[in-house]
C-alpha positions as CSV (number, residue, x, y, z in Angstrom):
1,S,101.5,38.5,115.5
2,E,101.4,38.2,111.8
3,R,100.1,34.6,112.1
4,L,97.5,33.4,114.6
5,P,98.8,30.6,116.7
6,S,97.0,27.3,116.3
7,L,95.0,25.8,119.2
8,S,97.7,23.2,119.6
9,E,100.4,25.9,120.0
10,L,98.4,27.8,122.5
11,A,97.6,24.7,124.5
12,A,101.3,23.6,124.5
13,A,102.3,27.0,125.8
14,A,99.8,26.6,128.6
15,H,100.8,23.0,129.3
16,M,97.4,21.7,128.5
17,S,95.8,19.4,125.9
18,P,94.1,21.3,123.1
19,S,90.6,20.3,124.1
20,H,91.2,21.2,127.8
21,F,92.7,24.6,126.8
22,H,89.7,25.3,124.6
23,R,87.2,24.5,127.3
24,M,89.1,26.5,129.9
25,F,89.5,29.5,127.6
26,K,85.8,29.5,126.7
27,A,84.8,29.1,130.4
28,T,87.0,31.9,131.4
29,L,86.5,34.5,128.7
30,G,83.1,33.4,127.3
31,V,84.4,33.0,123.7
32,T,86.6,30.5,121.8
33,P,90.2,31.4,121.1
34,R,89.3,31.9,117.4
35,A,86.5,34.3,118.2
36,Y,88.8,36.2,120.6
37,A,91.4,36.5,117.9
38,A,88.8,37.6,115.3
39,A,87.4,40.3,117.7
40,G,91.0,41.6,118.3
41,R,91.6,41.8,114.6
42,A,88.3,43.6,113.9
43,R,89.1,46.0,116.7
44,R,92.5,46.7,115.1
45,A,90.8,47.2,111.7
46,R,88.4,49.7,113.2
47,Q,91.2,51.7,114.8
48,T,93.4,51.6,111.7
49,L,90.6,52.6,109.3
50,K,90.3,55.9,111.3
51,T,93.9,56.8,110.7
52,T,94.8,55.3,107.4
53,P,93.7,56.7,104.0
54,S,93.7,53.3,102.3
55,V,91.4,50.4,103.2
56,T,93.9,48.0,101.8
57,H,96.7,49.3,104.0
58,A,94.3,49.2,107.0
59,L,93.3,45.6,106.5
60,H,96.9,44.4,106.2
61,E,97.9,46.4,109.3
62,A,95.1,44.8,111.2
63,G,96.3,41.3,110.3
64,Y,94.1,40.2,107.4
65,D,95.8,38.2,104.7
66,S,93.5,39.4,101.9
67,S,90.7,41.8,101.1
68,S,88.2,39.0,100.8
69,A,89.0,37.8,104.4
70,F,88.5,41.4,105.6
71,Y,85.2,41.9,103.8
72,A,83.9,38.5,105.0
73,D,84.7,39.5,108.6
74,A,83.7,43.1,108.2
75,T,80.1,42.3,107.4
76,K,79.9,40.5,110.7
77,A,82.2,42.4,113.0
78,L,82.1,46.0,111.8
79,G,78.5,46.2,110.8
């Protein structure tokens, strides 16, 4: 998805309240929905960086809105 769904949207799709969905998601997967999405985006960035000659193209392909968002996450997620 180009846009990450909000916690309310995810909870509505699962027919739960946002707080209950958040608790169940974290209990099941061990991370919050936001952290799960960030890890997926970082994984896509790592894969795309291997095959794309441009960092700018790779970060947009991975779902980052801007280079500053990518570099903020890259220091944490990519090492």
